[in-house]
N, C-alpha and C positions, 0 to 999 in steps of 0.2 A: 853453636852452629847457626849461621846466618843465611838468609835467603834474600835474593833480590826482590824488591817490592814490585818490580815490573813483571815478574814471572808468577806472582801469586794469583791464583784463580779460584773461584768457588763455583759449585755446580749451579747452572742456570744463570750465571752472571758473566759479563765480559771481563777479560783480564784487566787487572789493575794497571792503570797507565795507558789503556787503549784509548783511542779517540772517542770523544763524547758521542758523536753521531753513531758510531758502531754500537756502543752500549745501549743507546735508545732503540736501535733496530732489534737487537737481541731481546730486550725486555718487552717490546711491544708485539713480538711475533705471536700470532694466534694459530693454533693447530686447527685442521679441518674438523676434527671431532668436536672441539669446543665451539667452533662457529656453528656447526650443524645443530648441536644441542641448544644453543642460544637463539639463533635466528633461522638457520637453514631449513628446519622442518616446516616452518611457516610457508616457505616457497613451495615445498612439495605438496602440502595440503592445499595451497591456493591453486596449483596446477591441476590437481585431481578434482577439486570442486568445479573448476572451469570446464574441464572435459565432461564431467557429469552433467553440467548445465547445457553444454553446447550440443551434445549428441542428440537429445530429443528435438532440439530446434532444427538441426540439420536434417533429421529424419522427416519432420513435418514439411520442411521446405521441399525435400525430394519428393514426398508424396503429392504435394500441390503441383509439381511440375510433371507428374506422371499422368498422361492422358487417359490411361485405362481406368483410373478411378479406384484402384485396389491398393491395399497395403502390402500384399505379397510381392508385388512388383517393385516395391520401394526398398526391399532388403539390400539391393545393390544401389547405393546412394548415387543419384544423378545419372542413372543409366540412360534415361530418356529425359529430354528437356523440352517442354511444350507449355505454352501459356493458354492452352485451351480451357482449363478449369477457371482461370481468372476471367476469360472472356465470357464464359457461360454464366457468371454471376449476374451479368446485366440482364439476362433473360429470366431471372427469378426476382423475388421480393427482398433480396438480400440488402440492398441499399435502404429500403424502407425500414427494415429491422435495425440497421445501424443507426439511422436517424432516430428511431424510437428509443433506442438504448441511450444515445447521447442526450436526448431531451430529458428523459426520465432521470438519468444519472446526474445531469447538470442541475436540474431543479432540486433534486434530493440533496445534493452536496451544498447548494446555497442555503436551503432550508435547514439543513443540519447545523451548519455554522451559525446561523442566526439564532436558532433555538438553544443550542448547547452553549453558545457564548453568553446569551442572556442569563441562562440558569447558573452558569459558572460564576458570572460576575455577581449575582445576587448571593450565592453561597460564600464567595470570597470576601465581599466588602460589607455585607449587612449582617447584623445579628438579630434574629427573629425567632419566635417560637416555632419549633418544629424543624429548625435548620439541621440539627444533627440527625433527626429521624429521617429527613429527606435524603441526606447523603447516604445513610445506612440503607434506606429502601432502594436507592439506585444501585447500590453495590449488591444487594441480595437478589434483585431482579436479574442481574447479569449472570447469576449462578445457574439459571434455568435456560436450557437451549430453546432457540426460537421455534424449533420444530414442534414443541408442545402446543403452540398456539395456532398451528396451521388449520386444524379442523374448526376451531372457534372463529378464526378470521374468515374462512370460507363461508360458514353459516351466517356470520354477521353481514358480510357483503351481499350474500344472496338475498337476505331479507331486507337489507337496507336499500338495495337496488330497486325494490318495488316502490319505495317512497321517494328516494333521491337517486335517479338513474346514474348520475355522474359519479356516485360513490358505490355503484354496484359492480358486479362481475363484468369482465371485459372492458374495463375503463382504465386508461393510463393514469388518470387522476387518482383513482382508488389505489393503484399500486404505489404511487408517490406517497399517499397518505399513510399506507401501511409501513413503508420504509421509514418515514419520518416518525412514526409512532415508536419505533424501536431505536431511535438515533440518540437518545439522551444519555444512556448509561456510560459507556466507555469514553465517549467524546466529552461529556461534561467533566469527568474526572481529569482528562488530559488538560482541558482548558482551565479547570479549577487549580490544578497544580502550577500552571504557568502564571495565572493571575496572582497567585500568592507570592511569586517572586518579584512582582512589580511593587516598589515601595509605596506604602499608603501616604507617605509625605507628599507625593505628586498630587494625589486627590485633594489633600488638605490645602496645598498651595493653590490649586485650581479653584477651590471653593472660595478662598480669600480673594481671588481675582474676579469672582462673581459668576463662575461657571456652575451650571446645574449638574445634577447627577447624569442626566441624559447627554449633555455636552461632554462631560468627562469621559463617559463610556464611548461615545462615537468618535470623538476627536483625539483622545489620548490613549485610552486603554486598548482599543482595537488596533490602533496603529502600532503600538508597542508589541502587541501580540500577533503580529503578522506571521512569524515563523510557525507557531502552533496552529494558527488558523489555516495556513496552507496545508499543514499535515492533516488536519481533520478533514478539510475539503478533499484532499487527495485520497485518503483512506475511504471516505464515504463514496466518492465517485467510483473507485476501483471495486469496492464491495457490491455496489448496486449494478454496475455494468456487467459484472461476471455472475450475478445471481441467476439461478435457474429455477429453483423450486417454487418460490413465491410467484414469479412471473408465469410459470407454467400453470399454476393453480388458478390464478386470477384472470389472466389474459387467454381468451378462448378463440378469438378470430385470428386468422393468419395476418391480417393487416396490422393488428396491434401487437404482434409478437415482438419480443426483444431479440437481439442477435443470438443470445445463448439458446433460447427456445427454438429459433429458426434453424440454427445449425444442427441441433439435436434431431429435428424432424428429417434431415437428410440421411441420417445413419440409424434411425430408430428401427427400421426394418432390416433384418439380416440378409434378406433375399436381394433387395435392390439398393443397398447402402452405397452411396457415392462418396467414398473417403477422399478422393482427390479434390472434389469440389468443397467438401468439408474442410480440408486442410487449407485450401486457398482462402476460404472465408475466414478461418481462424487467424490466419496471418494478417489479413487486412483489418480484422476486428481488434487486433492487438495494437494497431498503430495509435489510436486516440489515447490509450492508457500510457503507451511508451512516450509519446510526445509530452503529455501532461507530467509524467514522472520526471523526465529530463528537464522540463521547464522549472519544476519546483524542487529539484534535487538539493539545491543548496540550503533549503529550509528544513529538510527532513531530519537530519541528525540533530541539529540544534534544537528544533522544535520538540522532538520526542524526548530528548534528554532533559530539557527544562521542564517539560510537562510531566515528567515522571517523578519530579522532586516536589514533595509536599512541604510548603513553607509554614 
């Protein structure tokens, strides 16, 4: 018994003798279930995460445009639109608080980069007594929360202010010093991991050309480490700008408050809390962080990835 080869078919395949293009279409056809299990679920998760992130933002924008200054009236999004709360910010010390936050955060970010980069370079390039102990100590210190030191910091600054007023309570310089005191741990390890990925042959070649360790550090290493330096500066700026507890403990006068402390003062009392003005101030206060994040965005992924690898 014979059968024509042109009529022979198998399950899931195109008939023998069919055009080649039709066979390729049949073989490459992907069902919806297979596509969803492979890639489709990611789109669903992405949409849900986006909605979860956008709802609070829309809510606070709606509250800032509500002239009544209450949150109960904001349950219906954008029922009333008024820029009264934004205009009232000029009648407060809000812009002074924003300036204080930007200055404190900017100086802290620069100081953090300089200190952490110098420490990481020493741990990465030099071999000295106590090197391993120093790295281990930095790691162990990070295991204890900062909140454990708040009482000690307060008592230290209160007594130190009698001798050196600039390092006492209600001093912006004292706040910066406290922030810099806790800046070495994680940032040093990030920079240390990145410096280990830079070949030491570059240092040796530069030494042959007559460069000193200082010139190698400033002219070669720091330029190659621009991605991780940007990440450290960004993380330090964001952490300092949004900090509340330390600034509330150290800064006592309204003129020296940061924006986080100032905004809290508007809603600290339940009887006269102005949530509309608070929401308007929070939106404006987020602009410096947003601009800095977008400006340094291209460095974030590469810098964090390389800094997390220990060479």
